[in-house]
Each structure stands twice: as C-alpha cells, then as structure tokens.
N, C-alpha and C positions, 0 to 999 in steps of 0.2 A: 358277709354279704347277705343282703336281705333275700327273702323268698321271691321267686319270679312272679308269683301271683300278686304281690304287693307293689311291684314296680309300676310307675306311672308310664303308661304307653299311649301313643296317639289314638289307637283304636278303642281305648278304654275311656277317653275323655268324654264327659257330658256335663251340662250345666247343673248347678247346685239345685236341689229341690226347691221349687217355688220361684226360680228365677226366670223360667220361660213360661209365657202365657200364650194362649191362642189369640189370633187376631180377632178384634171386635168386628163383627159383620154388621155395619151400620144400615139402618133403614130395613131390617128384615122382621120387624114386628117385636112385640114385647118379649117373646120367648128367647130371643138371642142375647139380649143384654139387659133390657129394663124398659121402663115405661117410655122414656124419650129417645131411646136408641142413639145415644151420643149427640143429640142435637141441642141439648141445653133445655131451658125453660120455654114457656109459652111465648108466643108473639108472631106477628106476620112473617118475619124474616125466618122463622123457624119452620113455618108451614110451607112456604114457597119463596122464591126470590122475586122481590118487587122490581118493577121495570125502572130504568133510569129516568130521572125527572119526576118521579111520583112523590107528591107532597102530602100524602096521608089524607087525601079527599079534598084538600084545599084547591081552589082553582089554580091550575099550574101556570108557571111563568109563560110558557109558549102560548097559552090561551089568553093571558092578561095583556100581552103586547099587541099593538095594532097590526092589522094586515097590511101588506104592501099591495096597493091597488095599481092596476094598469101596467104599462111597460114603457120603456124608453127606446125609441127607434135609434138604431145604429147609423142610420143614413140622414137624420135630420141635420139641416144646415143651420148653424147658429151664427147670426149676423151681429157685427158691431155696429151700433147705430150712432149717427151724428145728425143733429138737426141743423136746418138751413140757417137758423140765427147763429149757431156756433161757427159755421163756415164764414159768415160775415165778420165775426170777432177774430177768428184765427188768421183770416187772410183779408186784412182791411184794405189792401190795394188791389185785390182781386188776383187774376192769374190762373195758373193750372193747379188743380187740386188732385193729387193722386193718393193712393192708399199709403204709400211710403212717406208722403209729406204729412199725412194725418198722424201716422205712428210717430214720426219725428217730433211732432208738436204735442204729443201726449193725448191726443183726442180719442184714439182707439188703441187696442192691443194688437200686436202683429200676429199673423198666422191665421187670421179669420177673415171671411169676406165682409165687405162694408156696405151699408145701406144708408142713404141719406133720406131723412124723414122731413116733412114740411112744417114742423113746428117753428113759429117765429117769422121774421121777415129778413130779407136780404136786399141790399141796395147796390152792391158791387157786382161786376160781371165776373163770374168764375167759370172755368171749364173743368167739369168733374170727369175724371177718367179712371176706368177700372173699378167703378163702384155702381151698385144699383141705386135706383131712386124711386121713391113713391111718386104717384101721379101729381099730388099736390106739391111736392118738392121740385119736380121737374118743371111744373108750370111757373112756380116762383123764380127759379134759377133763370128760365128762358125769358120771363118777364123783365128781369134785371139786366138782360143782355148777355147772358152766359149760355152754356150748353152742357148736356150730359151724354157720355158714351160709356157703355158697360165694359168695353175692352180696350 
C-alpha cells in the first residue's frame, strides 16, 4: 500500500501548472493586456459602435428617399362618377336610375356613393334616385324631362 501523502484526494486536486489563466480585463488600458485590449486591430467598429443605417458617410437611404407630403383624410367621401351621356347609353328607353341598377350594368362599383356629372348630352327622360348630381347634370336631366332625387 502506498504512503498516505501520495494518495490522490479531493482536497489535494488542483489544475496542472499553466492550465489556469487569469481572466483578461478588457478595456482597462495597455497595462492589463496589451495595446488593443482584446479589441483587435484599428477601425471604426473597434473604437465605438456605429449606428444602424450608417453607410460610411455616403448619403443614407432614408435621406435619399422622397418625403411623404401632406396627409389623407379618414373622413373623405370618394364618389363613383357617371356622366349624363353614359346614362343615355345605359338606359336608352329611360326610366328609373338607381345606384343598384348602375352597379348591375357595370357603370360603377358597389359600396360607394354615386355622383352624376354633366359631361355629354341626354335625350331620354330618366329619374335618378339615391345619387348626387352636379348642377349642370341636373339641368340637362330636367331639360330632357327627367328628375333627380338624392334619397
């Protein structure tokens, strides 16, 4: 049996010589580690962190793009427009013109208010219901024997 001093015991364990090194204290000057203190060679990123989007002095993308001017109102009403001449072509025999009838004939899209404008001429008597009309359109429709009511 070997001598008790030579036995390997838990309280006698320690790392081999040279296996354990002190932690490098980064950024504490040249005396702690060396000239660059663990930060590598020279360059902007070694001196401080550059901000996101920095392009090395070139005009950045966010300044090259155009600005968005003005604003869009949330309450603006967008009308679907129909000219008086189109009413004459769509309803050649005259009669009642409603928003649903105009949507069915493909003159306007559904879900929007409709306005009749006075471009062109109309010869048949039409009764426009549920749509706005400009002053010139109203005059042309009434001159042809028709009428306009917004509701």
